[in-house]
N, C-alpha and C positions, 0 to 999 in steps of 0.2 A: 486666284491663283497664287498667292503668296500663301495665304494658310494648303490649299494642299500639295507647295513647295515644302513649306516644312514640316508638316505633317510625315511627306515621305525620305525625308533628312531625319526625323524620329524613330517613324517604323525603323532604318537601317541603322539606326545604332543602335535599334534594342537589339535588332537581328545580331550585330556583331561584336555584341558586349554579350546575348545568349552565346554566340558559337563558342568566343574566349571563355566563358567561365565553363562551358562543355569539355573542351581542351582542356583544359587548367582541371577540370576537375578527373580528367581521364588518364593523366596524366599518370604515372603510379613509382617510387623511390621505392626500391628496396634492397633492405639491408642482408648483405653478404659475410658470412664469417668464415674466418679462417684460420690457424693454428699458427702462422710465420708471419712474415713483412710483407706488402706488397710488393715492394721493391727487393731485387736478387733471392726470391725463392721460386720453389715452383708453385708452391699455392698461389701465390701472388701473381705468378708467372699466367697460372691459369686463370685467376679472379679475373683480370685486367683483359683480358681475352674474350672471356665471357661478357661483361662489361661491356666493349667495343662491339662487338658483335648483334649481342639484344638491342644496345642504344640503334646503329644503325642500321638495325634492318625496322626496328619498330620507331624508327623516324623521332625518336626521343618520349615514344609514351612511356618505355619502363628506363628507367635508368636506378643502376648499381649504388650503392652507401656501402664502402668499402668498411669491412670491421675485422684488419689482419692481429697477428700478434696476440690470439684467443682474447679479443676483446670484449666479447661478448660470452667466455666463460670456458670451459673445456671441453674436449669434443662431447662427452658425455651431454652436456646443460647444453651445447647446441643441436644434440640430435632430440635433444626432448623440446627444446624451441622450435626448432621446426615441425616437429606434432603437434604441437599445439599454435601454430602459427604466430608465435610473438618474432620468430627468426622465418626470412623469406627463402632463404636461400645458403647455403656453405659447398666446401669444400674440405671433406675428411678424409681421413685415414681410414683403414682397414680395423684398425685395434679396437674402439670403440663402438664404431659402427658391429661388427661380430656381436656385440651384445642385446643389440637390438632384432638383426637378422643372422644367427648362426649359422647359416649354410654357405655366408662370405668366407667363413675364417679357413674352407677349402683351399684359398688360395693364401693362405699363408702357413703351410705347412713347408717347415723347412727340408729345405735341396728338393723342393720338386719340381720347380719350375728351373729351367738351365739355366736360363741368360733372358738378356732385355726382349728379344724377339720369341723366346719360346712365351714370355708373358703376354705381351700383346697379342699375338697369333690366338692365344686360349679368353684371352678377354675380349676380344673381337670374335670369337669363332659364334656357335649357337650354344655354348657351354655359359661364358659371359653372358650374353645375350638373355638370357634365360635365368638367369643371376640376379640382372637388373630388377627382369620383373617382381624377382622375392620383396623389395620393398616397400610394395604398395600395401603387402601383406600387414606391414608393422606401422602404417599412416608416414607414408615418405614416399618421396615420389625421387626416383635413380634416372636422369637424362642421361652419363655415359660415364665412362671409367676414364679416369684420371691417370697418374702413375708419379710413384717418387723415387723408383728404382730401387736398387739393392741394398738391404741391410746390415752395416759393420759393426763388427764389436769396436766403444772407445773405453776407457778405463785410465787409472793415476798411480796404479800399482806396477806396473811387468808388460813386456810387449808378448803379447799372444797370438803361439803361431801354435803349437798341440795343444789338442783337449787339458791334457794335463795342467796347464799354464795359466787356464779360465779357472782350474776348480774354485772354491770358495771365494769367487769375488761377487761382489754384492751388485747386483745390475739392473737400475730400471729397465724397466717392459713397460709395453702398454697392455691393459686388464684385455690379455690378449692369452687364453686359456692354452690354445694350439702353440702359443711360443714358451707359455709357464713350462709345459710340460717337454719340452726338447730340452730348454733351459737346465731344468731339473736332470736330464738323465745327462747331460754335461757334466754337472757336478757344479752348476753355478747357481746362486742362488738369487731369483728372481724377484724382482720388487715392482709391483705395479704401481703408477702412480700414473698421475694429469699432469700432462706437458708442463704446464705452467709451475707448474713445481720441482722442476725438473733441475732447470736452473740453481734455485740457494737449496737443492738438496746436493748437491755437486760441492760450492762450494764450502757449505757445511763439513763435508764427508759423511753425511748419512748415509750414502752411495758411493761405490768406486768407479762405476762408470754406468754408461748406456748402450744402447744398440739402435740403429738408425742409418735410413740412407747419405750418401754422399750429397745430397742436396740440403738433408735438414744437418747434417753436420755444417756446411760449411752456411749456410744463412744463417743459423745460431750461434756460430763463430765459436765452438766448445773446441775450437784449441786453445784456447782461453782459461780453459779450466780442466783438459783432459792433456794429459803427455801425450797416449799409445793410442791409436788406430791401428786395429790389424783388418786385412779384407777379408773375411770371411764369407760376404756375399752367399750366407746363412738362409735369408728368407726375399724370398719379390715382393714389392711393398707396391699393391696399387695404392689407387685414393679413384674418390666417387664422386662426381659432380650431381648434388641432389638440391632442390626446391622442397617446398612445402605446400602439399595437399591444398591447401587451403586457397595459396596463389596459380596451382595450377590447374586445380577443378574450377576455378573461377573463368580463365581464361576461354577465347572462341579458339576453332578449330587450328586458325592461323595462325594465332598466337603460340600456342602451340609446338607448332610447328617449327619455330621462330626460338623458341626457346629450346629446343631438343638439338635445331641446329648451333644454338650458343653454347651448348653442354660440349656438342664437338668440338666446336672449337677452342674451348676450355680443354679437353684432353690434348689435341693436339699439342696446344703450347708446354703443357707439361709435358710431355713428351717431348719435344724438341727442345727444351729446357734440362732434362734430365742429360740427353744426348751432350750435350755440351757443357755441364758440369761434371760426366764422370771423364771428360775429355782432360778437364782446367783443373776441375777441381781438387783430386790428388795432388797437385804439383803446389796448388795454393796452398793446399795445410803443411805441406812439408816443407816450403816457406816459410812459411808463419811459426815454424820449429815442434811440429808431431813429430812423433818416431812413428814414421810407416813401416807394417810390416807387412809385404806383400805376398811371401811365399808365404802362406799358412796353407796348412794341410788340411784341405778342403774336406777328404776321403774320410779320416779318419773322425772330423766331425759329423760328415753324414753318415756312417759306418754306426755311430751311436745313436744318431739320431732314429734310425732304421729300426730302433730297438722298440718305439713309439707308434708308430705306425697301425700293428694292431686297433692302440685305441682308436686314430683318426678312424681306421676302415668303420669302426663300429659307431663315429660318430657321424660321416660324411658319406658311407659307401665307398667300400674298396672299387666297384666301376667307378666309381668316378674319379677317385684318384689316378687308378690304372690309364682310365681316355684322356688324362690331362697329363701324364706324363707320356703320353704318346701323341700326343699333336705334334704336326710339323708344318 
């Protein structure tokens, strides 16, 4: 009798131990990379929302390890890490992405997207959803479109209101040929540079300025290094929530659905952050001492950039560009 009881206890213990080991083995911590801080940035807001969603929906089976502030390298290195499987997930700007998925550059055409509502409708439409599918051809899985907002110009030399004011300024850009072509037409000297290098370049005077959405300007505290902000709103800046195929392809259909949902939650969190920062960010930069030019002659800038549109038509097709411009 005792032997039978002891045998049952031992068997139960073995089974319980096996279940614990199996559960422990099933848990997966995923490395998620992004360029800005976890706190007080749109990238961080998206990453936290992604983390919360996937942790809760998987009941802790999947957890997120955050690598903000470019801790795993610039975006090009992060993309390569996603392709290789050394990085599991990321939130990325389109600046580096279009070197891997060139078609994405159509959304970066200056003065093509009118406002946040227009940009969001395009990304949520069939045009944007079809574009997400292009990532799989380049060894990436794009879950959803996030957002950064509209890009503005900052510099340390002059208040920019007219295109002539910006002529000759050495401005850091992303590795984005769409942006570079437009800046050259305006007379700006575009200087492609990875984001981790920008702060040092500004401090050393290697560049005069940079261009980024309000969300980035505030999060990176660029008011500490830049005197002038011009609300050029020259480019709508999407972002994208990406996962490595090595992770995604190993998932069950049920888990894939959870990751897709987490991507949507991250995207919405980024949009919410942008909405808030557009209301409060400009005033906070003024309060911090930046000289803000709000009455920028966007029509004059746009007219110059229109000269580059034939080049964009060749790169992306006039039909696609016109369909984006006409979206309502």
